[in-house]
N, CA, C and O atoms as a printed pandas DataFrame, in Angstrom:
     atom_number atom_name residue_name chain_id  residue_number  x_coord  y_coord  z_coord
0              1         N          MET        A               1  172.515   85.648   33.179
1              2        CA          MET        A               1  172.651   85.370   31.592
2              3         C          MET        A               1  171.309   85.567   31.056
3              4         O          MET        A               1  170.290   85.242   31.664
4              5         N          SER        A               2  171.338   86.178   29.751
5              6        CA          SER        A               2  170.023   86.519   29.279
6              7         C          SER        A               2  169.638   85.325   28.337
7              8         O          SER        A               2  170.430   84.442   28.009
8              9         N          ARG        A               3  168.360   85.400   27.951
9             10        CA          ARG        A               3  167.919   84.353   27.075
10            11         C          ARG        A               3  168.313   84.580   25.691
11            12         O          ARG        A               3  168.517   85.729   25.299
12            13         N          SER        A               4  168.448   83.471   24.842
13            14        CA          SER        A               4  169.047   83.364   23.565
14            15         C          SER        A               4  168.151   84.173   22.687
15            16         O          SER        A               4  166.949   84.258   22.941
16            17         N          LEU        A               5  168.662   84.735   21.723
17            18        CA          LEU        A               5  167.829   85.549   20.695
18            19         C          LEU        A               5  167.003   84.703   19.771
19            20         O          LEU        A               5  165.988   85.155   19.241
20            21         N          LYS        A               6  167.450   83.421   19.565
21            22        CA          LYS        A               6  166.808   82.426   18.800
22            23         C          LYS        A               6  165.418   82.029   19.430
23            24         O          LYS        A               6  164.419   81.751   18.766
24            25         N          LYS        A               7  165.494   82.041   20.778
25            26        CA          LYS        A               7  164.219   81.644   21.578
26            27         C          LYS        A               7  163.302   82.815   21.610
27            28         O          LYS        A               7  162.089   82.683   21.445
28            29         N          GLY        A               8  163.850   83.901   21.811
29            30        CA          GLY        A               8  162.933   85.114   21.875
30            31         C          GLY        A               8  162.510   85.240   23.415
31            32         O          GLY        A               8  162.792   84.418   24.287
32            33         N          PRO        A               9  161.855   86.302   23.569
33            34        CA          PRO        A               9  161.348   86.572   24.943
34            35         C          PRO        A               9  160.339   85.620   25.512
35            36         O          PRO        A               9  159.461   85.189   24.765
36            37         N          TYR        A              10  160.390   85.232   26.842
37            38        CA          TYR        A              10  159.369   84.512   27.326
38            39         C          TYR        A              10  158.271   85.260   27.871
39            40         O          TYR        A              10  158.504   86.145   28.695
40            41         N          VAL        A              11  157.119   85.007   27.509
41            42        CA          VAL        A              11  155.812   85.579   27.984
42            43         C          VAL        A              11  154.902   84.279   28.335
43            44         O          VAL        A              11  154.705   83.352   27.549
44            45         N          ASP        A              12  154.422   84.364   29.553
45            46        CA          ASP        A              12  153.526   83.182   29.950
46            47         C          ASP        A              12  152.285   83.123   29.008
47            48         O          ASP        A              12  151.569   84.118   28.894
48            49         N          PRO        A              13  152.018   81.960   28.326
49            50        CA          PRO        A              13  150.922   81.958   27.354
50            51         C          PRO        A              13  149.503   82.205   28.018
51            52         O          PRO        A              13  148.570   82.624   27.334
52            53         N          LYS        A              14  149.379   81.956   29.258
53            54        CA          LYS        A              14  148.037   82.121   29.718
54            55         C          LYS        A              14  147.875   83.639   30.052
55            56         O          LYS        A              14  146.772   84.180   29.968
56            57         N          LEU        A              15  148.984   84.302   30.429
57            58        CA          LEU        A              15  148.926   85.747   30.701
58            59         C          LEU        A              15  148.581   86.431   29.422
59            60         O          LEU        A              15  147.638   87.219   29.360
60            61         N          MET        A              16  149.433   86.100   28.270
61            62        CA          MET        A              16  149.252   86.694   27.054
62            63         C          MET        A              16  147.822   86.586   26.532
63            64         O          MET        A              16  147.285   87.509   25.919
64            65         N          LYS        A              17  147.149   85.271   26.832
65            66        CA          LYS        A              17  145.875   84.983   26.364
66            67         C          LYS        A              17  144.879   85.992   27.088
67            68         O          LYS        A              17  143.981   86.568   26.473
68            69         N          LYS        A              18  145.095   86.140   28.325
69            70        CA          LYS        A              18  144.168   87.087   29.127
70            71         C          LYS        A              18  144.281   88.404   28.657
71            72         O          LYS        A              18  143.239   89.049   28.538
72            73         N          ILE        A              19  145.497   88.989   28.331
73            74        CA          ILE        A              19  145.523   90.308   28.007
74            75         C          ILE        A              19  145.025   90.536   26.632
75            76         O          ILE        A              19  144.435   91.589   26.394
76            77         N          MET        A              20  145.226   89.545   25.589
77            78        CA          MET        A              20  144.547   89.677   24.291
78            79         C          MET        A              20  143.160   89.733   24.240
79            80         O          MET        A              20  142.557   90.374   23.378
80            81         N          LYS        A              21  142.543   88.995   25.257
81            82        CA          LYS        A              21  141.126   88.769   25.401
82            83         C          LYS        A              21  140.630   90.145   25.845
83            84         O          LYS        A              21  139.632   90.636   25.319
84            85         N          MET        A              22  141.325   90.785   26.825
85            86        CA          MET        A              22  140.897   92.203   27.356
86            87         C          MET        A              22  141.147   93.240   26.305
87            88         O          MET        A              22  140.366   94.192   26.312
88            89         N          VAL        A              23  142.015   93.229   25.479
89            90        CA          VAL        A              23  142.429   94.114   24.369
90            91         C          VAL        A              23  141.129   93.961   23.308
91            92         O          VAL        A              23  140.516   94.954   22.916
92            93         N          ASN        A              24  140.843   92.811   22.961
93            94        CA          ASN        A              24  139.751   92.712   22.033
94            95         C          ASN        A              24  138.333   93.118   22.641
95            96         O          ASN        A              24  137.441   93.548   21.910
96            97         N          ALA        A              25  138.181   92.969   23.935
97            98        CA          ALA        A              25  136.927   93.397   24.537
98            99         C          ALA        A              25  136.924   94.839   24.872
99           100         O          ALA        A              25  135.861   95.425   25.079
100          101         N          GLY        A              26  138.144   95.473   24.938
101          102        CA          GLY        A              26  138.241   96.813   25.299
102          103         C          GLY        A              26  138.135   97.231   26.732
103          104         O          GLY        A              26  137.738   98.353   27.046
104          105         N          GLU        A              27  138.519   96.255   27.657
105          106        CA          GLU        A              27  138.455   96.521   29.065
106          107         C          GLU        A              27  139.841   96.442   29.620
107          108         O          GLU        A              27  140.796   95.870   29.096
108          109         N          LYS        A              28  139.820   97.109   30.781
109          110        CA          LYS        A              28  141.076   97.142   31.485
110          111         C          LYS        A              28  140.894   96.829   33.035
111          112         O          LYS        A              28  140.580   97.688   33.859
112          113         N          LYS        A              29  141.126   95.515   33.321
113          114        CA          LYS        A              29  141.115   95.136   34.724
114          115         C          LYS        A              29  142.328   94.802   35.269
115          116         O          LYS        A              29  143.279   94.758   34.489
116          117         N          VAL        A              30  142.522   94.551   36.456
117          118        CA          VAL        A              30  143.811   94.166   37.068
118          119         C          VAL        A              30  143.866   92.781   36.955
119          120         O          VAL        A              30  142.903   92.083   37.273
120          121         N          VAL        A              31  145.057   92.259   36.470
121          122        CA          VAL        A              31  145.350   90.945   36.084
122          123         C          VAL        A              31  146.174   90.318   37.376
123          124         O          VAL        A              31  147.272   90.790   37.670
124          125         N          LYS        A              32  145.696   89.425   37.998
125          126        CA          LYS        A              32  146.431   88.902   39.033
126          127         C          LYS        A              32  147.364   87.656   38.437
127          128         O          LYS        A              32  146.862   86.768   37.747
128          129         N          THR        A              33  148.673   87.689   38.756
129          130        CA          THR        A              33  149.562   86.667   38.211
130          131         C          THR        A              33  150.652   86.270   39.126
131          132         O          THR        A              33  151.125   87.110   39.891
132          133         N          TRP        A              34  151.082   85.066   39.106
133          134        CA          TRP        A              34  152.221   84.570   39.654
134          135         C          TRP        A              34  153.479   84.492   38.965
135          136         O          TRP        A              34  154.536   84.155   39.498
136          137         N          SER        A              35  153.313   84.847   37.647
137          138        CA          SER        A              35  154.304   84.681   36.573
138          139         C          SER        A              35  155.326   85.841   36.616
139          140         O          SER        A              35  155.312   86.694   35.728
140          141         N          ARG        A              36  156.214   85.887   37.636
141          142        CA          ARG        A              36  157.118   86.917   37.800
142          143         C          ARG        A              36  158.349   86.788   36.661
143          144         O          ARG        A              36  159.146   87.706   36.462
144          145         N          ASP        A              37  158.374   85.761   36.087
145          146        CA          ASP        A              37  159.544   85.572   35.019
146          147         C          ASP        A              37  159.165   85.990   33.708
147          148         O          ASP        A              37  159.987   86.002   32.792
148          149         N          SER        A              38  157.904   86.354   33.547
149          150        CA          SER        A              38  157.378   86.721   32.169
150          151         C          SER        A              38  158.106   88.158   31.860
151          152         O          SER        A              38  158.216   89.040   32.712
152          153         N          ASP        A              39  158.562   88.256   30.582
153          154        CA          ASP        A              39  159.076   89.322   30.022
154          155         C          ASP        A              39  157.763   90.370   29.653
155          156         O          ASP        A              39  156.639   89.908   29.458
156          157         N          ILE        A              40  157.994   91.529   29.600
157          158        CA          ILE        A              40  156.860   92.588   29.368
158          159         C          ILE        A              40  156.944   92.971   27.840
159          160         O          ILE        A              40  157.807   93.756   27.448
160          161         N          PRO        A              41  156.042   92.407   27.005
161          162        CA          PRO        A              41  155.938   92.797   25.574
162          163         C          PRO        A              41  155.158   94.127   25.441
163          164         O          PRO        A              41  154.528   94.578   26.398
164          165         N          PRO        A              42  155.207   94.731   24.276
165          166        CA          PRO        A              42  154.515   96.085   24.063
166          167         C          PRO        A              42  153.012   95.933   24.279
167          168         O          PRO        A              42  152.339   96.935   24.521
168          169         N          GLU        A              43  152.484   94.779   24.205
169          170        CA          GLU        A              43  151.038   94.760   24.293
170          171         C          GLU        A              43  150.590   94.867   25.771
171          172         O          GLU        A              43  149.397   95.079   25.987
172          173         N          PHE        A              44  151.415   94.742   26.759
173          174        CA          PHE        A              44  151.161   94.910   28.143
174          175         C          PHE        A              44  151.074   96.323   28.569
175          176         O          PHE        A              44  150.582   96.618   29.658
176          177         N          VAL        A              45  151.533   97.203   27.748
177          178        CA          VAL        A              45  151.573   98.728   28.122
178          179         C          VAL        A              45  150.070   99.174   28.333
179          180         O          VAL        A              45  149.149   98.926   27.554
180          181         N          GLY        A              46  149.986   99.843   29.468
181          182        CA          GLY        A              46  148.750  100.389   29.834
182          183         C          GLY        A              46  147.854   99.552   30.818
183          184         O          GLY        A              46  146.810  100.017   31.275
184          185         N          PHE        A              47  148.324   98.273   31.125
185          186        CA          PHE        A              47  147.577   97.355   31.954
186          187         C          PHE        A              47  148.251   97.278   33.203
187          188         O          PHE        A              47  149.470   97.424   33.296
188          189         N          THR        A              48  147.421   97.032   34.264
189          190        CA          THR        A              48  147.816   96.905   35.668
190          191         C          THR        A              48  147.916   95.399   35.962
191          192         O          THR        A              48  146.973   94.669   35.656
192          193         N          PHE        A              49  148.972   94.931   36.517
193          194        CA          PHE        A              49  149.283   93.576   36.948
194          195         C          PHE        A              49  149.320   93.468   38.480
195          196         O          PHE        A              49  149.936   94.324   39.115
196          197         N          ALA        A              50  148.704   92.477   39.094
197          198        CA          ALA        A              50  148.868   92.240   40.432
198          199         C          ALA        A              50  150.015   91.001   40.582
199          200         O          ALA        A              50  149.771   89.795   40.539
200          201         N          VAL        A              51  151.126   91.541   40.740
201          202        CA          VAL        A              51  152.366   90.529   40.618
202          203         C          VAL        A              51  152.517   89.803   42.306
203          204         O          VAL        A              51  152.627   90.511   43.307
204          205         N          HIS        A              52  152.501   88.762   42.329
205          206        CA          HIS        A              52  152.848   87.992   43.576
206          207         C          HIS        A              52  154.277   88.128   43.940
207          208         O          HIS        A              52  155.162   87.853   43.131
208          209         N          ASN        A              53  154.529   88.560   45.182
209          210        CA          ASN        A              53  155.907   88.698   45.788
210          211         C          ASN        A              53  156.346   87.663   46.675
211          212         O          ASN        A              53  157.478   87.680   47.158
212          213         N          GLY        A              54  155.433   86.682   46.937
213          214        CA          GLY        A              54  155.634   85.533   47.850
214          215         C          GLY        A              54  154.691   85.574   49.012
215          216         O          GLY        A              54  154.438   84.556   49.656
216          217         N          LYS        A              55  154.123   86.842   49.309
217          218        CA          LYS        A              55  153.197   87.082   50.351
218          219         C          LYS        A              55  152.069   87.783   49.957
219          220         O          LYS        A              55  150.966   87.361   50.303
220          221         N          ASP        A              56  152.186   88.945   49.182
221          222        CA          ASP        A              56  151.122   89.759   48.745
222          223         C          ASP        A              56  151.023   89.929   47.091
223          224         O          ASP        A              56  151.915   89.490   46.365
224          225         N          PHE        A              57  150.049   90.494   46.661
225          226        CA          PHE        A              57  149.956   90.844   45.375
226          227         C          PHE        A              57  150.287   92.340   45.160
227          228         O          PHE        A              57  149.496   93.163   45.622
228          229         N          ILE        A              58  151.288   92.726   44.558
229          230        CA          ILE        A              58  151.728   94.130   44.378
230          231         C          ILE        A              58  151.246   94.663   43.051
231          232         O          ILE        A              58  151.588   94.083   42.020
232          233         N          PRO        A              59  150.440   95.779   43.010
233          234        CA          PRO        A              59  150.033   96.258   41.749
234          235         C          PRO        A              59  151.196   96.861   40.914
235          236         O          PRO        A              59  152.017   97.580   41.484
236          237         N          VAL        A              60  151.292   96.614   39.681
237          238        CA          VAL        A              60  152.449   97.118   38.819
238          239         C          VAL        A              60  151.676   97.524   37.534
239          240         O          VAL        A              60  151.136   96.735   36.758
240          241         N          TYR        A              61  151.709   98.969   37.423
241          242        CA          TYR        A              61  151.111   99.574   36.067
242          243         C          TYR        A              61  152.273   99.560   35.086
243          244         O          TYR        A              61  153.342  100.081   35.406
244          245         N          VAL        A              62  152.096   98.968   33.876
245          246        CA          VAL        A              62  153.117   98.892   32.889
246          247         C          VAL        A              62  153.237  100.106   32.026
247          248         O          VAL        A              62  152.267  100.588   31.440
248          249         N          THR        A              63  154.476  100.600   31.960
249          250        CA          THR        A              63  154.570  101.832   31.065
250          251         C          THR        A              63  155.500  101.376   29.942
251          252         O          THR        A              63  155.976  100.240   29.943
252          253         N          GLU        A              64  155.762  102.297   28.956
253          254        CA          GLU        A              64  156.650  101.960   27.856
254          255         C          GLU        A              64  158.066  101.564   28.207
255          256         O          GLU        A              64  158.717  100.699   27.622
256          257         N          GLN        A              65  158.500  102.362   29.320
257          258        CA          GLN        A              65  159.864  102.083   29.757
258          259         C          GLN        A              65  160.139  100.694   30.309
259          260         O          GLN        A              65  161.285  100.249   30.351
260          261         N          MET        A              66  159.114  100.035   30.718
261          262        CA          MET        A              66  159.198   98.647   31.212
262          263         C          MET        A              66  159.296   97.626   30.153
263          264         O          MET        A              66  159.627   96.490   30.493
264          265         N          VAL        A              67  159.069   97.863   28.999
265          266        CA          VAL        A              67  159.082   96.824   27.917
266          267         C          VAL        A              67  160.468   96.179   27.950
267          268         O          VAL        A              67  161.497   96.825   28.149
268          269         N          GLY        A              68  160.426   94.941   27.754
269          270        CA          GLY        A              68  161.699   94.170   27.856
270          271         C          GLY        A              68  162.217   93.613   29.284
271          272         O          GLY        A              68  163.107   92.779   29.453
272          273         N          HIS        A              69  161.547   94.189   30.146
273          274        CA          HIS        A              69  161.979   93.817   31.578
274          275         C          HIS        A              69  161.122   92.610   31.986
275          276         O          HIS        A              69  160.321   92.099   31.203
276          277         N          LYS        A              70  161.323   92.158   33.281
277          278        CA          LYS        A              70  160.483   91.136   33.744
278          279         C          LYS        A              70  159.582   91.678   34.744
279          280         O          LYS        A              70  159.936   92.616   35.457
280          281         N          LEU        A              71  158.320   91.085   34.846
281          282        CA          LEU        A              71  157.313   91.536   35.911
282          283         C          LEU        A              71  157.818   91.540   37.195
283          284         O          LEU        A              71  157.495   92.451   37.957
284          285         N          GLY        A              72  158.662   90.539   37.598
285          286        CA          GLY        A              72  159.130   90.391   38.829
286          287         C          GLY        A              72  160.061   91.566   39.410
287          288         O          GLY        A              72  160.156   91.769   40.620
288          289         N          GLU        A              73  160.711   92.290   38.479
289          290        CA          GLU        A              73  161.606   93.286   38.834
290          291         C          GLU        A              73  160.817   94.404   39.422
291          292         O          GLU        A              73  161.457   95.218   40.087
292          293         N          PHE        A              74  159.494   94.584   39.284
293          294        CA          PHE        A              74  158.900   95.689   39.871
294          295         C          PHE        A              74  157.938   95.159   41.016
295          296         O          PHE        A              74  156.917   95.774   41.325
296          297         N          SER        A              75  158.323   94.006   41.611
297          298        CA          SER        A              75  157.533   93.608   42.709
298          299         C          SER        A              75  158.610   92.979   43.697
299          300         O          SER        A              75  158.907   91.788   43.604
300          301         N          TRP        A              76  159.140   93.747   44.569
301          302        CA          TRP        A              76  160.252   93.270   45.545
302          303         C          TRP        A              76  159.655   92.247   46.370
303          304         O          TRP        A              76  158.494   92.255   46.777
304          305         N          THR        A              77  160.595   91.298   46.605
305          306        CA          THR        A              77  160.275   90.192   47.456
306          307         C          THR        A              77  160.778   90.309   48.848
307          308         O          THR        A              77  160.394   89.549   49.738
308          309         N          THR        A              78  161.595   91.214   49.024
309          310        CA          THR        A              78  162.090   91.645   50.443
310          311         C          THR        A              78  161.841   93.063   50.644
311          312         O          THR        A              78  161.588   93.854   49.735
312          313         N          LYS        A              79  161.936   93.379   52.023
313          314        CA          LYS        A              79  161.674   94.682   52.517
314          315         C          LYS        A              79  162.800   95.251   53.043
315          316         O          LYS        A              79  163.323   94.608   53.953
316          317         N          TRP        A              80  163.354   96.350   52.702
317          318        CA          TRP        A              80  164.588   96.947   53.120
318          319         C          TRP        A              80  164.267   97.642   54.473
319          320         O          TRP        A              80  163.419   98.529   54.572
320          321         N          LYS        A              81  165.031   97.158   55.532
321          322        CA          LYS        A              81  164.957   97.644   56.820
322          323         C          LYS        A              81  166.066   98.460   57.285
323          324         O          LYS        A              81  166.046   98.959   58.410
324          325         N          GLY        A              82  167.059   98.626   56.452
325          326        CA          GLY        A              82  168.079   99.417   56.679
326          327         C          GLY        A              82  169.223   98.808   57.428
327          328         O          GLY        A              82  168.996   97.790   58.083
328          329         N          HIS        A              83  170.426   99.318   57.404
329          330        CA          HIS        A              83  171.500   98.841   58.123
330          331         C          HIS        A              83  171.337   98.910   59.582
331          332         O          HIS        A              83  170.420   99.588   60.045
332          333         N          GLY        A              84  172.190   98.234   60.390
333          334        CA          GLY        A              84  172.194   98.455   61.815
334          335         C          GLY        A              84  171.888   97.306   62.734
335          336         O          GLY        A              84  172.223   96.157   62.448
336          337         N          GLY        A              85  171.282   97.604   63.787
337          338        CA          GLY        A              85  171.222   96.559   64.786
338          339         C          GLY        A              85  170.926   97.418   66.012
339          340         O          GLY        A              85  170.155   98.376   65.950
340          341         N          LYS        A              86  171.520   97.074   67.061
341          342        CA          LYS        A              86  171.386   97.964   68.322
342          343         C          LYS        A              86  171.821   99.474   68.104
343          344         O          LYS        A              86  171.071  100.396   68.425
344          345         N          LEU        A              87  172.947   99.659   67.598
345          346        CA          LEU        A              87  173.507  101.003   67.455
346          347         C          LEU        A              87  172.631  101.816   66.494
347          348         O          LEU        A              87  172.417  102.995   66.779
348          349         N          ALA        A              88  172.155  101.335   65.481
349          350        CA          ALA        A              88  171.224  102.244   64.495
350          351         C          ALA        A              88  169.955  102.402   65.242
351          352         O          ALA        A              88  169.347  103.466   65.127
352          353         N          ALA        A              89  169.489  101.453   65.999
353          354        CA          ALA        A              89  168.192  101.651   66.664
354          355         C          ALA        A              89  168.205  102.742   67.621
355          356         O          ALA        A              89  167.326  103.602   67.666
356          357         N          SER        A              90  169.285  102.690   68.436
357          358        CA          SER        A              90  169.507  103.835   69.479
358          359         C          SER        A              90  169.632  105.078   68.928
359          360         O          SER        A              90  169.122  106.058   69.472
360          361         N          GLN        A              91  170.368  105.164   67.717
361          362        CA          GLN        A              91  170.545  106.516   67.105
362          363         C          GLN        A              91  169.352  107.048   66.570
363          364         O          GLN        A              91  169.233  108.269   66.679
364          365         N          THR        A              92  168.431  106.419   66.012
365          366        CA          THR        A              92  167.138  106.854   65.473
366          367         C          THR        A              92  166.299  107.163   66.673
367          368         O          THR        A              92  165.540  108.132   66.653
368          369         N          ALA        A              93  166.397  106.414   67.676
369          370        CA          ALA        A              93  165.464  106.879   68.884
370          371         C          ALA        A              93  165.965  108.088   69.502
371          372         O          ALA        A              93  165.228  108.945   69.990
372          373         N          GLY        A              94  167.300  108.147   69.474
373          374        CA          GLY        A              94  167.837  109.454   70.163
374          375         C          GLY        A              94  167.486  110.613   69.416
375          376         O          GLY        A              94  167.090  111.638   69.971
376          377         N          ALA        A              95  167.631  110.482   67.986
377          378        CA          ALA        A              95  167.337  111.617   67.091
378          379         C          ALA        A              95  165.855  112.020   67.102
379          380         O          ALA        A              95  165.557  113.210   67.001
380          381         N          ALA        A              96  164.961  111.110   67.216
381          382        CA          ALA        A              96  163.515  111.303   67.334
382          383         C          ALA        A              96  163.174  111.902   68.611
383          384         O          ALA        A              96  162.204  112.658   68.657
384          385         N          ALA        A              97  163.951  111.623   69.804
385          386        CA          ALA        A              97  163.558  112.204   71.052
386          387         C          ALA        A              97  164.174  113.676   71.050
387          388         O          ALA        A              97  163.669  114.496   71.818
388          389         N          ALA        A              98  165.162  114.033   70.287
389          390        CA          ALA        A              98  165.613  115.388   70.384
390          391         C          ALA        A              98  164.743  116.307   69.627
391          392         O          ALA        A              98  164.764  117.523   69.822
392          393         N          GLY        A              99  163.944  115.707   68.725
393          394        CA          GLY        A              99  162.985  116.641   68.042
394          395         C          GLY        A              99  163.774  117.226   66.713
395          396         O          GLY        A              99  164.926  116.916   66.409
396          397         N          PRO        A             100  162.950  118.105   66.005
397          398        CA          PRO        A             100  163.432  118.641   64.749
398          399         C          PRO        A             100  164.764  119.571   65.086
399          400         O          PRO        A             100  164.800  120.386   66.007
400          401         N          SER        A             101  165.667  119.344   64.324
401          402        CA          SER        A             101  166.910  120.320   64.350
402          403         C          SER        A             101  166.630  121.640   63.828
403          404         O          SER        A             101  165.942  121.835   62.826
404          405         N          THR        A             102  167.252  122.667   64.625
405          406        CA          THR        A             102  167.024  124.033   64.233
406          407         C          THR        A             102  168.421  124.580   63.927
407          408         O          THR        A             102  169.276  124.505   64.810
408          409         N          ILE        A             103  168.691  125.078   62.840
409          410        CA          ILE        A             103  169.995  125.537   62.428
410          411         C          ILE        A             103  169.851  127.070   62.297
411          412         O          ILE        A             103  169.063  127.569   61.494
412          413         N          THR        A             104  170.630  127.787   63.106
413          414        CA          THR        A             104  170.708  129.154   63.002
414          415         C          THR        A             104  172.018  129.626   62.340
415          416         O          THR        A             104  173.116  129.096   62.510
416          417         N          THR        A             105  171.740  130.751   61.522
417          418        CA          THR        A             105  172.901  131.201   60.854
418          419         C          THR        A             105  173.030  132.643   61.292
419          420         O          THR        A             105  172.111  133.208   61.884
420          421         N          ALA        A             106  174.108  133.199   61.015
421          422        CA          ALA        A             106  174.402  134.699   61.263
422          423         C          ALA        A             106  173.606  135.472   60.189
423          424         O          ALA        A             106  173.533  135.055   59.033
424          425         N          PRO        A             107  173.038  136.559   60.583
425          426        CA          PRO        A             107  172.265  137.438   59.687
426          427         C          PRO        A             107  173.117  138.005   58.684
427          428         O          PRO        A             107  174.190  138.485   59.050
428          429         N          THR        A             108  172.786  138.023   57.421
429          430        CA          THR        A             108  173.588  138.635   56.328
430          431         C          THR        A             108  172.961  139.968   55.981
431          432         O          THR        A             108  171.743  140.147   55.988
432          433         N          SER        A             109  173.872  140.908   55.671
433          434        CA          SER        A             109  173.321  142.110   55.168
434          435         C          SER        A             109  173.487  142.215   53.690
435          436         O          SER        A             109  174.376  141.600   53.102
436          437         N          SER        A             110  172.634  142.991   53.091
437          438        CA          SER        A             110  172.692  143.214   51.668
438          439         C          SER        A             110  173.759  144.147   51.251
439          440         O          SER        A             110  174.110  144.211   50.073
440          441         N          LYS        A             111  174.304  144.897   52.212
441          442        CA          LYS        A             111  175.323  145.873   51.901
442          443         C          LYS        A             111  176.727  145.155   51.728
443          444         O          LYS        A             111  177.040  144.263   52.516
444          445         N          PRO        A             112  177.577  145.542   50.695
445          446        CA          PRO        A             112  178.762  144.922   50.449
446          447         C          PRO        A             112  179.796  145.530   51.695
447          448         O          PRO        A             112  179.733  146.674   52.146
448          449         N          THR        A             113  180.628  144.603   52.066
449          450        CA          THR        A             113  181.661  145.042   52.932
450          451         C          THR        A             113  182.673  145.805   52.332
451          452         O          THR        A             113  182.872  145.688   51.122
452          453         N          LYS        A             114  183.483  146.739   53.173
453          454        CA          LYS        A             114  184.542  147.530   52.619
454          455         C          LYS        A             114  185.803  146.896   52.752
455          456         O          LYS        A             114  186.819  147.446   52.326
């Protein structure tokens, strides 16, 4: 469920204060934050945030297309390891041992057939 229009977007006040201070000073440093739930306002465009994912800080460079989204959407908390188990592991191991696949095709001629 989205936030009500009456309340407006949520931006962490400390984070906004840091960004406005950097805008006034004319500097662009990486801003470390744990505030994954903050919306991205237009003032954040062009800055890099180090967003905490529970273990590490993931660098997120904010572009115009990100405005209106949350910072946490760009810092995944889980790592995709793929489907599988024993069967998938054995198939990938077998494919790696076989080497690169070579596909041979019949030669084609540029002459039209009769």
